[in-house]
Structures are given as C-alpha cells and as structure tokens.
C-alpha positions as CSV (number, residue, x, y, z in Angstrom):
1,K,-1.9,-12.8,3.2
2,V,-4.9,-11.7,1.2
3,L,-4.8,-8.3,2.7
4,I,-1.1,-7.8,1.8
5,E,-1.8,-8.9,-1.8
6,N,-4.7,-6.4,-2.0
7,N,-2.5,-3.6,-0.7
8,A,0.2,-4.4,-3.3
9,A,-2.5,-4.4,-6.0
10,A,-3.8,-1.0,-4.8
11,A,-0.3,0.4,-4.8
12,A,0.3,-0.9,-8.3
13,E,-2.9,0.7,-9.5
14,I,-1.9,4.1,-7.9
15,S,1.5,3.9,-9.6
16,L,-0.2,3.2,-13.0
17,H,-2.7,6.0,-12.5
18,L,0.1,8.5,-11.7
19,A,2.1,7.3,-14.7
20,K,-0.9,7.9,-16.9
21,L,-1.4,11.4,-15.5
22,Q,2.2,12.2,-16.1
23,N,1.9,11.1,-19.7
24,K,-1.4,13.0,-20.2
25,N,-0.5,16.3,-18.6
26,S,1.8,19.1,-19.9
27,E,4.9,20.3,-18.2
28,R,2.8,23.0,-16.6
29,H,1.2,20.3,-14.4
30,H,4.3,18.3,-13.8
31,N,5.2,19.8,-10.4
32,D,1.6,19.2,-9.1
33,I,1.9,15.5,-10.0
34,K,5.4,15.3,-8.4
35,S,4.0,16.9,-5.2
36,G,1.1,14.3,-5.2
37,G,3.6,11.5,-5.5
38,E,5.6,12.8,-2.6
39,N,2.5,13.1,-0.5
40,L,1.5,9.5,-1.3
41,G,5.0,8.3,-0.4
42,S,4.8,10.0,3.0
43,L,1.6,8.3,4.1
C-alpha cells in the first residue's frame, strides 16, 4: 500500500511539474512539452 501511495505522489509531482513548464514556456516550446507528456503516458 505504501508503494502505491508513493507512486501516486510521484505522478502528481510530475503532473505539477509539467503544468509549471507549460505556464512558464512560450508557444514555441509547447509542442516539445506535449511530446514529453505523451512519452510519459506511454511508459
């Protein structure tokens, strides 16, 4: 159970980090971030 909770926390941190990157970067970088999110989703 602890392991599952840790994984959920890590996933939440990654989501938060990606959201911050999206807010920080210009449209020029948007496609790179989108590709990164899709790569994470396929793991």
